[in-house]
KOLLUMSE-181145 format. One record per residue (C-alpha): residue number from 1; x negated, y negated, z. Coordinates in steps of 0.001 Angstrom, whole numbers. Each point is the difference from the previous one (the first is absolute). Layout:
ATOM   n      xx      yy      zz
ATOM NUM       X       Y       Z
...
END
This chain:
ATOM   n      xx      yy      zz
ATOM   1 -109257  -89709   79785
ATOM   2    1208   -2035    3036
ATOM   3    2343   -3039    -881
ATOM   4    -724   -1670    3334
ATOM   5   -3729     145    -207
ATOM   6    -342    -635   -3823
ATOM   7    2781   -2641    -490
ATOM   8     450   -1716    3500
ATOM   9   -2079   -1753    2493
ATOM  10     189     741    3956
ATOM  11     809   -3032    2142
ATOM  12     838    -590    3643
ATOM  13    3785   -1186      60
ATOM  14    -309   -3529    1230
ATOM  15    2422   -2942      11
ATOM  16   -2179   -1477   -2822
ATOM  17     625    3237   -2106
ATOM  18    3620      43     750
ATOM  19     237   -3618   -1118
ATOM  20   -1545     683   -3338
ATOM  21    1808    3278    -747
ATOM  22    3309     813   -1149
ATOM  23    2335    1547    2919
ATOM  24   -1008    3509     476
ATOM  25    2892    2598    -104
ATOM  26    -273    3645     301
ATOM  27    3790     697     -30
ATOM  28      42     396    3912
ATOM  29    1414   -3080    1686
ATOM  30   -1770     829    3361
ATOM  31   -3575     423   -1650
ATOM  32     643   -3005   -2224
ATOM  33     787   -2204    3102
ATOM  34   -3020    1332    1848
ATOM  35   -2542    -861   -2792
ATOM  36    1566   -3295    -727
ATOM  37     728   -1343    3563
ATOM  38   -1820    2181    2630
ATOM  39   -3216    1316   -1362
ATOM  40   -2104   -3020     579
ATOM  41    1377    -270    3560
ATOM  42   -1170    3630     728
ATOM  43   -3452   -1046   -1212
ATOM  44      20   -3187    2078
ATOM  45     691    2102    3182
ATOM  46   -2607    2638   -1054
ATOM  47    2881    2795    -304
ATOM  48    -705     931   -3537
ATOM  49   -1678   -1288   -3139
ATOM  50    2065      30   -3409
ATOM  51   -1679     258   -3173
ATOM  52    1282    -121   -3596
ATOM  53   -1046     924   -3680
ATOM  54     586   -3031   -2345
ATOM  55     369     740   -3741
ATOM  56   -3156   -1366   -1709
ATOM  57    2071   -1035   -3188
ATOM  58    2285   -2011    2041
ATOM  59   -1317    -588    3587
ATOM  60    3511   -1364     949
ATOM  61    1283    3469      39
ATOM  62    -698    2193    3275
ATOM  63     196    3682   -1238
ATOM  64    -462    1601    3443
ATOM  65    -331   -1074    3538
ATOM  66   -1009    2089    3112
ATOM  67    -441    -782    3797
ATOM  68   -2739    1879    1970
ATOM  69    -876      96    3730
ATOM  70   -2000    1912    2392
ATOM  71    1720    3234    1527
ATOM  72    -687    3308    1400
ATOM  73    1564    3503     459
ATOM  74     337     752    3725
ATOM  75   -1253    3617      23
ATOM  76     572     957    3613
ATOM  77    3571    -949     -19
ATOM  78     770    2372   -2859
ATOM  79    1790    3350     631
ATOM  80   -2866    2515     610
ATOM  81     391    1814   -3424
ATOM  82    -218   -3314   -1911
ATOM  83   -2803   -1247    2419
ATOM  84   -2009    3088    -530
ATOM  85     285    -337   -3801
ATOM  86   -1001   -3762     -55
ATOM  87   -3009     779    2289
ATOM  88   -1149    2779   -2378
ATOM  89    -399   -2755   -2771
ATOM  90   -2872   -1775    1710
ATOM  91   -3095     402    2086
ATOM  92     -29    1468    3505
ATOM  93   -2893   -1820    1621
ATOM  94    2156   -2452    1969
ATOM  95    3767     504      61
ATOM  96    1687   -3151    -847
ATOM  97    3653   -1044    1103
ATOM  98     541   -1876   -3169
ATOM  99   -1138     484   -3601
ATOM 100    -559   -3341   -1845
ATOM 101    1935    -812   -2923
ATOM 102    1520   -2837   -2205
ATOM 103    3647    -603    -145
ATOM 104    1537   -1035   -3279
ATOM 105    2840   -1872    1603
ATOM 106    1545   -1346   -3167
ATOM 107    -441    1049   -3716
ATOM 108    2088   -1528   -2832
ATOM 109    -373      17   -3761
ATOM 110    1730   -2587   -2219
ATOM 111    3076    1008   -1510
ATOM 112   -1338   -1042   -3390
ATOM 113   -2826    2356     248
ATOM 114    1920    3023    1676
ATOM 115    -203    3527   -1584
ATOM 116   -3707    -328    -929
ATOM 117   -1705    1843    2873
ATOM 118   -1033   -3348    1638
ATOM 119     960    1108    3395
ATOM 120   -2285    3053    -122
ATOM 121   -2906   -2121   -1433
ATOM 122     589   -2365    3019
ATOM 123    -358    3065    2362
ATOM 124   -3044    1127   -1757
ATOM 125   -1575   -3625     319
ATOM 126     699     146    3812
ATOM 127   -1529    3334     376
ATOM 128   -3103    -945   -1946
ATOM 129    -346   -3075    1925
ATOM 130      26    1370    3380
ATOM 131   -2098    3066    -854
ATOM 132   -2647   -2338   -1491
ATOM 133   -3130    -714    1709
ATOM 134     860   -3570    -100
ATOM 135    2809     504    2547
ATOM 136   -1317   -1187    3294
ATOM 137    1700    2373    2458
ATOM 138     651    3591     149
ATOM 139    3165     940   -1731
ATOM 140    1033    3674    -387
ATOM 141    3578    -365    -968
ATOM 142    2243   -2060   -2204
ATOM 143    3381    -163    1930
ATOM 144    3507    -964   -1250
ATOM 145    3317    -306    1697
ATOM 146    1951    1115   -3035
ATOM 147    3686    -719    -278
ATOM 148    1920    3309     655
ATOM 149    1346     438   -3377
ATOM 150    -802    3157   -2100
ATOM 151   -1119   -2102   -2995
ATOM 152   -2431   -2150    2102
ATOM 153   -1399    2989    2010
ATOM 154    -485    1967   -3470
ATOM 155   -1862   -3025   -1222
ATOM 156   -2527     133    2733
ATOM 157    -307    3791     115
ATOM 158    -981    -138   -3791
ATOM 159   -2650   -2445    1075
ATOM 160   -1575    2379    2535
ATOM 161    1776   -1198    3171
ATOM 162    1410    2487    2438
ATOM 163    2499    -467    2860
ATOM 164   -1693    -225    3404
ATOM 165    2928    2036    1388
ATOM 166    1778    3058   -1567
ATOM 167    3310   -1173    1553
ATOM 168    1724   -3370     673
ATOM 169     662    1200    3661
ATOM 170   -3577     398     745
ATOM 171    -719   -3417   -1493
ATOM 172    2706   -1598    1827
ATOM 173   -1560    1337    3264
ATOM 174   -3481   -1354   -1053
ATOM 175    1219   -3502    -789
ATOM 176    2992    -450    2523
ATOM 177   -1305    2089    2816
ATOM 178    3237    2304      72
ATOM 179     325    3721    -686
ATOM 180    2632    2149   -1594
ATOM 181    2032   -3088   -1241
ATOM 182    1813     607   -3206
ATOM 183    -660   -3002   -2177
ATOM 184    -340   -1290   -3612
ATOM 185   -3218   -2180    -264
ATOM 186    -184   -2912   -2149
ATOM 187   -3534     755    -792
ATOM 188   -2553    2981     291
ATOM 189   -3654    -408     875
ATOM 190   -2274    1358   -2901
ATOM 191   -3737     205    -313
ATOM 192   -2676     368   -2642
ATOM 193   -3344    1495    1163
ATOM 194   -2807   -2164   -1524
ATOM 195   -2352    3008      77
ATOM 196    1886    1406   -2989
ATOM 197   -1782   -2490   -1962
ATOM 198   -3370    1322     988
ATOM 199    1103    3536   -1019
ATOM 200    1215   -1237   -3342
ATOM 201   -3448   -1674    -832
END
């Protein structure tokens, strides 16, 4: 049973929706500020689209909100071992420098509905949405830039996501263009391979 699918309705998060709903709060000040103040501007400048699930029994309540945008994994910039592994996941007719994906840039669950598995349901929704034939472009991966916190990383791993890099040093070199620099990253790139859904069906 999916709470989001059965008890909520999916909407684009617009100024009108925000005006008719109670203020959304997931307990993270940065996320709350983004959904309340920045999400519609992102959409205006075509940098990302934000959606929400509103509670059917009280549409003024936003249960969950998420932002998605186009993204890709730069295959040929990866270290050789990781590059060869990622290349092994797909066809070899024409090598691609980038593999297409969708980025979940923000994801928040209302504090009122926390602890019910709704974050995992939202990830499942996005996976199904972009794997579906109704998606108009090729999309192989769902990508997240997860906060580098053991609890957050564990959440995504439990939902089938894998780190793009085995070490933070390799990821730093990929994202910042420097090597052999000891650093504690704020976030870690993770991905989910949508072809897993084909194997499960």
